[in-house]
Each structure stands twice: as structure tokens, then as C-alpha cells.
C-alpha positions in Angstrom: 94.0 91.7 76.3 91.5 91.3 79.0 94.1 89.7 81.3 96.4 92.6 81.5 93.7 94.9 82.2 93.0 92.8 85.3 96.9 92.9 85.8 96.7 96.4 86.0 93.3 97.1 87.6 94.9 95.3 90.5 98.6 96.3 90.2 97.5 100.0 89.9 95.7 99.7 93.3 98.7 98.7 95.0 100.8 101.5 93.2 98.7 103.7 94.4 98.2 102.8 97.5 101.9 102.8 98.3 102.4 106.2 97.0 99.6 107.7 99.7 100.2 105.3 102.1 103.6 105.4 102.6 103.5 109.0 102.3 101.6 109.2 105.4 103.5 106.7 107.0 106.9 108.9 106.8 105.1 111.9 107.8 102.6 111.1 110.6 104.7 108.2 112.0 108.2 108.6 111.6 107.7 112.5 111.7 109.7 113.8 108.2 108.8 116.8 106.6 107.5 117.0 103.2 110.7 118.0 101.6 112.1 114.4 103.5 109.3 112.6 102.5 110.1 113.6 98.8 113.5 112.6 99.2 112.6 109.1 100.8 110.7 108.6 97.5 113.9 109.3 95.4 115.8 106.0 95.3 112.5 104.0 94.1 112.0 107.1 91.5 115.6 106.7 90.3 115.3 103.2 89.9 111.9 103.4 88.1 113.8 106.1 85.5 116.6 103.2 85.0 114.8 101.5 83.9 112.1 103.1 82.0 115.1 104.1 79.8 116.4 100.8 78.5 116.6 98.2 80.9 113.1 96.8 80.5 113.1 96.9 77.1 115.8 94.8 76.9 114.3 92.5 79.7 111.1 92.3 77.3 113.6 91.5 74.4 115.1 88.8 75.8 112.7 86.9 77.9 109.3 87.9 76.4 106.5 89.6 78.3 105.4 87.8 80.6 108.7 86.8 83.1 109.7 90.6 83.4 106.1 91.5 83.6 105.6 88.4 86.6 108.7 89.1 88.3 108.4 92.9 88.6 105.1 92.5 90.1 106.2 90.1 92.9 108.9 92.7 94.0 106.5 94.8 94.1 104.3 93.0 96.3 107.5 92.2 98.5 108.0 95.6 98.9 104.8 96.2 100.1 104.9 93.3 102.7 107.7 95.0 104.2 106.4 98.3 104.4 103.7 95.7 106.6 106.2 95.2 108.9 107.5 98.7 109.3 107.9 99.8 112.8 106.3 103.1 114.8 110.4 104.0 115.7 111.5 102.8 112.2 114.5 104.0 110.1 114.9 105.2 106.8 118.4 102.5 106.0 116.5 99.9 107.4 112.9 100.0 106.9 112.1 102.8 104.4 114.9 101.7 102.0 114.8 98.1 101.1 111.3 98.5 100.1 111.4 101.5 98.3 114.1 99.7 96.2 112.0 96.5 96.1 109.1 98.9 94.7 111.8 100.9 92.1 112.4 97.7 90.8 109.4 96.1 90.8 107.7 98.8 89.7 110.4 99.5 86.6 110.2 96.2 85.4 106.7 95.8 85.2 105.2 99.0 83.3 106.5 98.4 79.5 105.7 94.7 80.0 101.9 95.6 81.2 101.3 98.3 78.7 102.5 96.2 75.9 100.8 93.1 77.1 97.2 95.3 77.1 98.3 96.2 73.3 99.6 92.7 72.1 97.4 90.9 69.6 95.1 94.7 69.1 94.8 95.5 65.0 96.7 98.5 64.2 93.5 100.3 63.3 92.1 99.8 67.1 95.4 100.7 68.5 93.8 103.9 70.3 90.7 102.1 71.7 93.3 99.7 73.1 95.5 102.1 74.6 92.6 104.3 75.9 91.3 101.2 77.8 94.4 100.4 80.0 94.5 104.0 80.8 91.2 103.8 82.2 91.9 100.5 83.9 95.1 101.9 85.7 93.2 105.1 86.4 90.2 103.0 87.6 92.1 100.5 89.7 94.4 103.3 91.5 90.9 104.9 92.7 89.3 102.0 94.0 92.4 100.8 95.5 93.1 103.7 96.9 89.5 104.4 98.0 89.4 100.4 99.5 92.3 100.7 101.4 92.4 104.1 103.1 89.0 103.1 104.3 90.3 100.2 105.7 93.2 101.7 107.6 91.3 103.7 108.4 88.8 101.6 110.3 91.3 99.5 111.5 93.1 102.5 113.2 89.7 103.2 114.8 89.4 99.9 116.3 92.8 99.9 117.6 92.1 103.4 119.4 89.0 101.9 120.5 91.0 99.2 122.1 93.5 101.1 123.8 96.3 101.8 121.9 98.1 104.8 121.4 97.5 107.5 118.3 101.1 106.6 116.5 100.4 102.8 116.9 97.2 103.1 115.9 98.3 104.9 112.5 101.0 102.5 111.9 98.5 99.3 112.1 95.6 101.0 110.2 98.7 101.5 107.8 100.0 97.6 108.0 97.0 96.5 106.8 96.3 98.9 103.7 99.9 97.8 103.2 99.6 94.0 103.6 96.4 94.3 101.4 98.6 96.0 98.8 100.9 93.1 98.8 98.2 90.8 97.9 97.1 92.6 94.7 100.0 92.7 93.9 100.8 89.4 94.0 97.6 88.4 92.7 98.6 90.3 89.3 101.9 88.8 89.2 100.5 85.3 89.8 97.6 85.9 86.9 100.4 87.2 84.4 102.7 84.3 84.6 99.5 81.9 84.5 97.3 83.2 81.7 99.3 85.6 80.0 100.4 84.5 76.4 104.2 83.8 75.5 104.9 85.9 72.2 104.2 83.7 69.0 106.7 82.2 67.5 107.3 82.2 63.7 106.1 79.0 61.8 108.6 76.7 61.0 107.6 76.6 57.5 107.8 80.6 57.4 111.5 80.7 56.8 111.9 77.6 54.2 112.5 78.1 50.5 110.0 78.4 48.0 109.4 75.5 45.0 111.2 76.6 42.1 109.4 78.6 40.2 106.8 79.8 43.8 107.0 83.4 45.2 108.2 82.4 49.2 105.2 83.9 51.3 105.2 83.8 54.9 103.1 82.2 56.9 100.1 84.6 58.8 101.3 84.2 61.9 105.1 85.2 61.1 103.3 88.2 59.2 101.8 89.3 62.7 
């Protein structure tokens, strides 16, 4: 549970930065209108919706929690890394859509598993507390991550302006720092989930064994869970 909440903090820090910084990149660097920015996010949102409607649950049923969570976070890191390479004169098809697609797939894959991981091994009587903790972790990670990455982006922009870069290049350089560190957050969350999250427990071998004659079969405590 603790590992899942740390993963959630890192992931939400990266995702909040993606939503905020990429919108600034599209508007202030590429010159998109507010409507165009909303449409640019549409592919990622549609992909996330497709996973939420059943694809993510099917992956969890087939592979467990750890594999889709680690893979989704790795794809999230890859999408942010692509944004960290985006140029000042980037085009939507070449420099925006690929990153949006990877982030949509990654977020869609990771959302259900990270929530399931945070709620696993929690007694039913404490499920409300666990739900509150994981939501607090998401909000805290998002707020802190956005504050840190936005501050680093602004500092980098100021530094580039002081060195004589033009305003668009300086803005883009600051956003690159935010995207790159967000990618590091997502990659760290992927590694943590792959290395530290436990696989789903398997039923004990004797839990399905027939009881001796005259005795009642009783599942083992592990199987009961």
C-alpha cells in the first residue's frame, strides 16, 4: 500500500505537469488558440476513455496489477520525453500527437492498477481510509509536482533569456526541463512498481484439495482472501 501511494505521488506529479505545461507549450510557443489546445488533448482523452471502458480491467485480469502499471508508467515517461524534444516550430502530427498518444495509452493503462494496488491488502473495514489516503497522495503529488516543475521551467526560461535567447526559444527551453523531469518521475514510478509491488497472491495448493472422508473442506486463509 505504501509503495502504491509513492507511485501515485510520482505519477500524479508527472501528469499534472503534462496537462499544465503542454497547454502552455501549445499556446505560447506554437500559437494555438484555446479551442485548438482542447482539440489537441482530445486524442489522449479518447484513448484514456477506451481503456477506462474495459481494456484496462482486461489487462489486470490477464496480467495482474504490476505488469500493466509498470508498462503504463513507462509509456507515460516516453510520452513526456517526446515533449521534452519538441521544437519551437513543431507540428501537431510530428511533435504533439505521438506524445499525446503515448500519454493517453500510458495513463489509461496505469489508472486502474494504481488504484487497485493502493487498495489491496486493506481490510474491508478500512477501505474508506485507504481510499482517502490514495486520493490525498494524488492531490499532494500533483500540487507539489506542478509547483516544482513550473518553478524550474520559469528559472530555466529566465536563465536562457539572460544568455540572449529569444523569447520563444527561452520558453521552450523551460518547458523542456519540466517535461524531462516529469519523465524522470514517471520512469521512477514505473521502476518502483515493477520492483516493489507484490504480485497478486495465488491460492494455496491445498485450498482446493478434497477433504478426508467425514470432514468438511475449509479453504485456507490465503485462498479466502
